[in-house]
C-alpha positions as CSV (number, residue, x, y, z in Angstrom):
1,M,-0.1,0.0,-0.5
2,G,1.5,3.2,-0.8
3,F,2.3,6.5,1.8
4,R,-0.4,8.4,0.3
5,K,-3.2,5.4,0.5
6,L,-2.1,4.7,3.9
7,V,-2.8,8.3,5.1
8,S,-5.9,8.2,3.5
9,V,-6.9,5.2,5.6
10,I,-6.1,6.4,9.2
11,L,-7.5,9.8,8.0
12,I,-11.2,7.6,6.9
13,F,-10.7,5.7,10.4
14,T,-10.1,8.6,12.7
15,L,-12.9,10.5,11.1
16,F,-15.0,7.7,11.5
17,W,-14.5,7.3,15.3
18,L,-14.3,11.2,15.9
19,L,-18.0,11.8,14.0
20,P,-20.9,10.8,15.9
21,I,-22.3,7.2,15.0
22,S,-25.8,8.2,13.9
23,I,-24.6,9.1,10.7
24,Y,-23.3,5.5,10.2
25,S,-25.1,2.7,9.7
26,L,-23.4,-0.4,11.9
27,S,-23.5,-4.5,10.4
28,S,-24.4,-6.7,13.2
29,A,-20.3,-7.4,14.2
30,E,-20.0,-4.2,14.4
31,L,-22.8,-4.0,17.1
32,S,-21.9,-6.9,18.8
33,E,-18.6,-5.4,19.6
34,I,-19.6,-2.8,21.3
35,P,-20.1,-5.1,24.5
36,T,-16.6,-6.7,24.6
37,N,-15.1,-3.1,23.8
38,F,-16.6,-1.8,27.2
39,L,-15.7,-5.0,28.8
40,I,-12.1,-4.6,28.2
41,Y,-12.6,-0.8,29.0
42,A,-14.2,-1.5,32.4
43,Q,-11.9,-4.0,33.4
44,K,-8.9,-1.9,32.8
45,P,-6.8,-1.7,36.5
46,E,-7.1,1.9,37.0
47,H,-10.8,1.8,36.3
48,V,-11.8,-1.5,38.9
49,K,-9.4,-0.1,41.3
50,W,-11.7,3.4,41.0
51,M,-15.0,1.6,41.2
52,V,-13.6,-0.4,44.3
53,D,-12.6,2.5,45.9
54,V,-16.1,4.1,45.0
55,R,-17.7,0.8,46.7
56,R,-15.8,0.9,49.7
57,R,-16.8,4.3,50.7
58,I,-20.4,3.9,50.3
59,H,-19.9,1.2,51.8
60,E,-18.4,2.4,55.1
61,N,-20.9,4.9,55.4
62,P,-24.5,3.4,54.9
63,E,-27.7,5.4,54.7
64,L,-31.5,4.2,55.0
65,G,-34.1,5.5,52.9
66,F,-34.1,9.3,51.8
67,E,-31.2,9.8,54.4
68,E,-28.4,8.9,51.5
69,F,-27.3,12.7,51.8
70,E,-23.5,11.9,51.9
71,T,-23.7,9.0,49.0
72,S,-25.6,11.5,47.2
73,K,-22.8,14.1,47.5
74,L,-20.3,11.2,46.2
75,I,-22.3,10.5,43.3
76,R,-22.5,14.5,42.3
77,E,-19.4,14.7,42.8
78,E,-18.0,11.9,40.7
79,L,-20.6,13.0,38.0
80,D,-18.8,16.4,38.0
81,K,-15.5,15.2,37.9
82,M,-16.7,13.5,34.6
83,G,-18.5,16.3,33.2
84,I,-21.8,14.7,33.3
85,V,-24.5,17.2,33.9
86,S,-27.2,16.2,37.2
87,K,-29.8,17.1,38.4
88,H,-30.5,17.2,42.0
89,P,-32.9,16.6,44.5
90,I,-35.1,14.3,42.7
91,A,-36.8,12.4,45.8
92,V,-35.3,13.9,48.6
93,T,-31.7,12.3,47.6
94,G,-31.7,11.4,44.5
95,V,-29.1,12.5,41.7
96,I,-30.1,11.8,38.2
97,G,-27.3,12.2,35.8
98,Y,-27.0,12.4,31.7
99,V,-24.9,11.5,29.1
100,G,-25.3,12.2,25.2
101,S,-26.8,14.3,22.6
102,G,-29.8,15.6,25.4
103,E,-32.1,14.6,22.6
104,P,-34.4,11.8,22.2
105,P,-34.9,8.9,22.4
106,F,-34.1,8.8,26.3
107,V,-32.9,5.1,27.8
108,A,-32.6,5.0,31.8
109,L,-30.4,3.0,34.0
110,R,-31.0,2.6,37.7
111,A,-28.8,2.2,40.8
112,D,-30.8,1.8,44.5
113,M,-28.5,3.7,47.2
114,D,-30.1,3.0,50.4
115,A,-28.9,0.8,53.5
116,L,-30.3,-1.6,56.2
117,P,-30.9,-1.2,59.9
118,M,-28.3,-3.8,60.3
119,Q,-25.0,-4.8,62.3
120,E,-22.5,-5.3,60.3
121,M,-21.1,-8.4,61.8
122,V,-18.1,-8.7,58.7
123,E,-14.5,-8.1,60.4
124,W,-12.5,-6.1,57.5
125,D,-11.2,-2.7,56.8
126,H,-14.0,-1.6,55.3
127,K,-16.7,-2.7,57.6
128,S,-19.7,0.1,58.5
129,K,-18.5,2.7,60.6
130,I,-22.4,3.4,61.1
131,P,-23.9,1.3,64.1
132,G,-26.9,-0.7,63.2
133,K,-26.8,0.3,59.7
134,M,-25.0,-1.6,56.7
135,H,-24.8,-2.3,53.0
136,A,-26.1,-5.7,53.5
137,C,-27.7,-5.7,49.5
138,G,-25.1,-4.9,47.5
139,H,-26.0,-1.2,46.8
140,D,-23.1,0.4,47.4
141,A,-22.1,-1.7,44.5
142,H,-25.0,-0.7,42.6
143,V,-24.1,2.7,42.8
144,A,-20.4,2.0,41.9
145,M,-21.4,-0.1,38.6
146,L,-23.3,2.6,37.7
147,L,-20.5,5.5,38.1
148,G,-18.2,3.0,36.3
149,A,-21.0,2.7,33.3
150,A,-20.9,6.5,33.3
151,K,-17.8,7.0,32.8
152,I,-17.7,4.3,29.8
153,L,-20.9,6.6,28.6
154,Q,-19.2,9.9,28.7
155,D,-16.0,9.0,26.9
156,H,-17.7,7.3,23.9
157,R,-20.4,9.7,24.4
158,Q,-20.2,10.8,20.5
159,H,-21.0,7.5,19.6
160,L,-24.4,7.8,21.5
161,K,-27.3,8.0,19.4
162,G,-29.5,9.9,22.3
163,T,-29.4,9.9,25.6
164,V,-28.8,8.1,28.8
165,A,-30.4,9.1,32.3
166,L,-28.6,7.4,35.1
167,F,-31.1,7.2,37.8
168,F,-29.4,7.0,41.7
169,Q,-32.5,6.4,43.4
170,P,-32.9,6.6,47.1
171,A,-35.1,4.5,49.2
172,E,-35.6,0.7,47.5
173,E,-36.3,-0.8,51.0
174,E,-39.9,-0.6,51.6
175,A,-39.6,3.0,51.5
176,G,-41.6,4.4,48.2
177,G,-38.3,5.4,46.6
178,A,-38.9,4.6,42.8
179,K,-42.7,6.4,43.5
180,R,-41.3,9.1,44.5
181,M,-38.6,9.6,41.7
182,I,-41.5,9.0,39.4
183,E,-43.7,12.0,41.2
184,N,-40.3,14.2,40.8
185,G,-41.2,13.7,36.8
186,A,-38.4,11.2,36.8
187,L,-39.8,9.4,34.2
188,E,-40.5,12.3,31.9
189,N,-39.0,11.5,28.0
190,I,-37.5,7.9,29.0
191,N,-38.5,5.0,26.7
192,A,-37.3,2.0,28.7
193,I,-35.5,1.2,31.6
194,F,-33.1,-1.0,32.8
195,G,-32.0,-2.3,36.8
196,L,-29.9,-4.8,37.8
197,H,-28.8,-6.7,41.0
198,V,-25.6,-8.7,42.6
199,S,-26.8,-12.2,43.3
200,A,-24.8,-14.9,45.4
201,A,-26.3,-17.8,43.5
202,I,-24.9,-16.9,39.9
203,L,-21.5,-17.8,39.0
204,S,-19.2,-15.4,38.7
205,G,-19.4,-14.0,35.2
206,S,-22.9,-15.1,34.5
207,V,-25.8,-13.2,34.3
208,S,-29.6,-14.2,34.6
209,S,-32.9,-13.1,33.7
210,R,-36.4,-14.0,31.8
211,P,-39.1,-12.4,30.3
212,G,-42.7,-11.9,31.8
213,P,-42.6,-11.8,35.8
214,V,-39.4,-11.7,37.5
215,L,-40.5,-10.8,41.1
216,A,-43.5,-10.8,42.7
217,G,-46.4,-8.2,43.4
218,C,-45.8,-7.7,47.4
219,G,-48.0,-6.5,50.0
220,I,-48.3,-5.6,53.5
221,F,-51.4,-6.3,56.2
222,E,-51.8,-5.7,59.6
223,A,-54.6,-6.7,61.6
224,V,-56.3,-5.8,64.8
225,I,-58.7,-8.8,66.6
226,S,-60.4,-7.5,69.3
227,G,-62.2,-9.3,72.2
228,K,-62.4,-9.2,76.2
229,G,-59.8,-9.8,78.3
230,V,-59.6,-11.2,81.8
231,H,-57.7,-13.0,84.2
232,A,-56.1,-15.9,82.6
233,T,-58.1,-18.1,85.6
234,I,-61.7,-17.3,84.6
235,T,-61.4,-17.6,81.1
236,R,-65.2,-18.8,80.9
237,H,-65.7,-14.7,81.2
238,T,-63.7,-14.0,77.9
239,I,-63.9,-13.4,74.6
240,D,-60.6,-15.0,73.8
241,T,-57.9,-12.9,71.5
242,I,-55.4,-15.2,71.6
243,L,-57.4,-18.0,70.5
244,A,-59.2,-16.4,67.8
245,A,-55.9,-14.8,66.3
246,S,-54.2,-18.0,66.5
247,N,-57.3,-19.7,64.7
248,V,-56.8,-17.0,62.3
249,V,-53.1,-17.5,61.5
250,L,-54.2,-21.3,61.1
251,S,-56.5,-20.2,58.4
252,L,-55.0,-18.1,57.3
253,Q,-52.3,-21.0,55.7
254,H,-55.2,-22.8,53.3
255,L,-55.3,-19.4,50.9
256,V,-51.8,-20.8,49.2
257,S,-52.5,-24.7,50.2
258,R,-56.0,-24.9,49.4
259,E,-57.3,-22.1,47.1
260,A,-54.3,-21.4,44.9
261,D,-52.9,-22.9,41.5
262,P,-50.2,-25.2,42.4
263,L,-48.9,-23.3,38.7
264,D,-49.3,-19.9,39.9
265,S,-47.2,-19.2,42.7
266,Q,-48.2,-16.9,46.0
267,V,-47.0,-16.4,49.6
268,V,-49.1,-15.9,52.7
269,T,-46.8,-14.9,55.7
270,V,-48.0,-13.8,59.4
271,T,-44.6,-12.2,60.5
272,K,-45.9,-10.5,63.7
273,F,-48.1,-11.6,66.5
274,H,-48.5,-9.4,69.1
275,G,-50.8,-9.7,72.2
276,G,-50.6,-9.0,76.1
277,D,-47.5,-7.9,78.4
278,A,-48.8,-10.0,81.1
279,F,-48.5,-13.7,82.0
280,D,-51.8,-14.3,83.4
281,V,-54.0,-12.1,81.9
282,V,-56.0,-12.7,78.5
283,P,-55.4,-9.6,76.5
284,D,-58.4,-7.1,75.4
285,S,-56.9,-7.5,71.6
286,V,-54.3,-9.0,69.7
287,T,-52.3,-7.4,66.4
288,I,-51.0,-9.7,63.2
289,G,-49.4,-8.8,60.4
290,G,-47.4,-10.4,57.5
291,T,-47.2,-9.7,53.8
292,F,-48.8,-11.5,50.8
293,R,-47.4,-12.4,47.3
294,A,-48.2,-13.1,43.6
295,L,-47.1,-13.1,40.3
296,S,-50.2,-11.7,39.1
297,K,-52.4,-8.8,39.6
298,E,-55.2,-11.3,39.4
299,S,-53.7,-13.0,41.9
300,L,-52.6,-10.3,44.3
301,L,-55.8,-8.7,44.7
302,E,-57.5,-12.0,45.1
303,L,-55.2,-12.6,48.5
304,M,-56.0,-9.2,49.3
305,H,-59.4,-10.1,49.2
306,R,-59.2,-13.1,50.5
307,L,-57.2,-12.2,53.5
308,E,-59.6,-9.6,55.1
309,E,-62.6,-12.1,54.6
310,V,-60.7,-15.0,56.7
311,I,-59.5,-12.7,59.2
312,V,-63.0,-11.2,59.9
313,A,-65.1,-14.3,59.4
314,Q,-62.6,-16.6,61.6
315,A,-62.2,-13.8,64.8
316,S,-66.4,-13.8,64.3
317,V,-65.9,-17.7,64.7
318,N,-64.3,-16.9,68.4
319,K,-67.3,-14.2,69.0
320,C,-64.2,-11.6,68.0
321,N,-63.9,-8.2,66.0
322,A,-61.4,-7.8,63.5
323,T,-60.4,-5.1,61.4
324,V,-58.0,-5.4,58.6
325,E,-55.6,-2.6,56.9
326,F,-53.4,-2.8,53.8
327,F,-50.4,-0.7,53.7
328,A,-51.0,0.4,49.9
329,D,-49.5,3.6,49.2
330,D,-45.8,2.9,49.4
331,N,-45.7,-1.1,50.5
332,L,-47.9,-2.7,47.8
333,Y,-45.7,-2.7,44.9
334,P,-47.2,-4.4,41.4
335,V,-45.2,-7.3,40.0
336,T,-41.8,-6.7,37.9
337,Y,-42.6,-7.1,34.6
338,N,-40.0,-7.7,32.1
339,N,-40.7,-6.4,28.4
340,E,-40.2,-9.0,26.0
341,I,-38.6,-7.1,23.1
342,L,-36.1,-5.9,26.0
343,H,-35.3,-9.4,26.9
344,Q,-34.4,-10.0,23.4
345,H,-32.2,-7.2,23.5
346,F,-30.6,-8.7,27.1
347,I,-30.1,-11.5,25.2
348,N,-28.0,-10.4,22.6
349,V,-26.0,-7.7,24.6
350,A,-25.0,-10.0,27.3
351,G,-24.4,-12.8,25.2
352,D,-22.1,-10.8,22.6
353,M,-20.6,-10.0,26.2
354,L,-20.3,-13.0,27.9
355,G,-20.7,-15.6,25.8
356,T,-24.8,-17.1,25.2
357,Q,-23.8,-20.1,27.6
358,K,-23.5,-17.3,30.8
359,V,-26.9,-15.7,30.0
360,E,-28.9,-18.0,32.2
361,V,-32.8,-17.7,32.3
362,M,-34.2,-18.2,35.9
363,K,-37.2,-18.9,37.5
364,P,-39.6,-16.4,38.9
365,R,-38.5,-15.5,42.5
366,M,-41.0,-14.2,45.4
367,G,-39.1,-11.5,46.6
368,S,-39.9,-7.9,45.3
369,E,-38.2,-4.9,43.7
370,D,-39.7,-1.2,43.5
371,F,-38.3,-1.2,40.4
372,S,-41.7,-2.6,39.7
373,I,-42.9,0.5,39.2
374,F,-40.6,2.0,37.2
375,S,-41.5,-1.1,34.6
376,E,-45.2,-0.3,35.2
377,L,-45.4,3.0,33.8
378,I,-42.8,2.2,30.7
379,P,-41.1,-0.8,29.0
380,G,-38.3,-2.2,31.8
381,Y,-35.9,-4.8,31.9
382,Y,-34.3,-6.3,35.3
383,F,-31.4,-8.4,35.5
384,Y,-28.9,-10.4,38.1
385,I,-25.2,-10.3,38.2
386,G,-23.7,-13.4,39.4
387,M,-20.8,-12.9,42.4
388,K,-20.7,-17.0,43.2
389,N,-17.1,-17.7,43.2
390,D,-15.8,-21.0,45.6
391,T,-12.4,-20.1,45.3
392,L,-13.3,-16.8,47.3
393,G,-15.1,-18.6,50.1
394,T,-18.9,-18.4,50.4
395,F,-21.2,-15.4,49.3
396,E,-24.2,-14.9,52.0
397,N,-27.1,-14.0,50.6
398,Q,-28.9,-10.4,50.6
399,H,-29.9,-9.1,53.8
400,S,-27.7,-10.9,55.6
401,P,-25.0,-9.5,58.7
402,Y,-22.3,-11.3,57.6
403,F,-23.4,-10.1,53.6
404,T,-20.0,-9.4,51.1
405,I,-19.9,-8.5,47.8
406,N,-17.3,-10.0,45.2
407,E,-15.8,-7.1,44.4
408,D,-14.8,-8.8,41.1
409,V,-18.1,-8.6,39.2
410,L,-17.9,-4.6,39.1
411,P,-16.8,-4.3,35.9
412,Y,-19.2,-6.6,33.7
413,G,-22.4,-4.4,35.6
414,A,-20.9,-1.2,34.7
415,A,-20.3,-2.4,30.9
416,L,-23.5,-4.4,30.7
417,H,-24.9,-1.0,31.8
418,A,-23.3,0.8,29.4
419,S,-23.9,-1.5,26.2
420,L,-27.3,-2.5,26.7
421,A,-28.0,1.9,26.5
422,T,-25.6,2.6,23.6
423,R,-27.3,-1.0,21.8
424,Y,-30.8,0.4,23.0
425,L,-30.1,3.9,21.2
426,L,-28.3,2.9,18.5
427,E,-31.1,-0.1,18.0
428,F,-34.1,2.4,18.7
429,E,-35.6,2.3,15.6
430,A,-35.7,-1.2,15.0
431,L,-36.9,-2.0,18.6
432,S,-39.6,0.6,18.8
433,H,-40.9,-1.0,15.5
434,D,-42.0,-3.9,17.5
435,S,-45.4,-3.5,19.3
436,H,-44.3,-5.4,22.2
437,L,-42.1,-2.6,22.8
438,S,-44.4,-0.7,24.1
439,E,-46.2,-3.6,26.2
440,R,-45.4,-3.1,29.8
441,N,-47.5,-5.8,32.0
442,G,-50.5,-6.2,30.1
443,D,-53.4,-7.2,31.6
444,D,-51.5,-7.6,34.9
445,E,-50.6,-4.0,35.1
446,L,-51.5,-3.3,39.0
């Protein structure tokens, strides 16, 4: 090849990468290279070290829902260093960063950032410094991964064919953070949203998800059963609330074992039972409470109806009265539902990055997530990043005081976030022409 021709080739190649990618139509081979290249970028030693450092700083200073002021400050400082514009406050402590053209289409990536009210029992150099508070669900890692994705996206922003919104969400743990963000306008102009969670049950380097219902819809109930309290030696004069409440608990077990379709997973669990404080007095009232869960709107609403019906009726058998309260405003989570087209998008992107053998199809789980509130309104997709590595020891499941993070997986989360968003924007026209992309939870929406 002559010198002039070589120079021309170099100039054309350079120009290709400096100009916005929207001018060009990428081949399937070129699209498939994006996840691989992003993972190589995310695994650079300096990038990994930075993500690990961010995660440990957050882990040392855990903050509960709507109290994540220092975490929010750290996020904004890191985004500022990258030159990423952000909006704050959103839902008290939330942050939204924006990368790309500032024009449609818009795709969101979400990370939750609140901790749990529990004492960390793991002894290590970066143990929680706040007594009674701990990142025991991996949200510190989720934030570090999304910041890692932000850096990848910002360094490749000239290739974004639209805008990526980075959702740093407060108060996922039973405090309604997603709902508050929506009320603050977070979903305006957003076409789709992706979220992830670390998992100790999946091998490191693998991911897992499924189309349709991924996590159960969830509600919380509390019932007060009232009767007549007397001394324990004259029970013939009592209307026994302890006996009535005990019968209620037993009757509730039949809702799943005798009324639910065995192929339609449901849960009713009583977790609270509080009566009197004396050893020799039957109390005037007993309070019970718990959770109910299902994988469809229809089943969840039927459980709610039957819970109240059974509690009131069974209490009356023992001559007691009962009132039932459902905490629906912030504690009734819809089913977490994965859009079918976004599932195929995830399979394509994750397969290109990790290999199809490391992209697993999971069974639905009966846990709940307030990511479901986002995906109830717009097409959404939720997936799991594996942490399991037997050579590093056992990783406990979330909400354990012994929970730890396999920090080797941080680059996978960062690269997947960035790849899913970048490819979504590049393929938006093709994806949006499929009618299934606009579908969310179908008839099962709550």
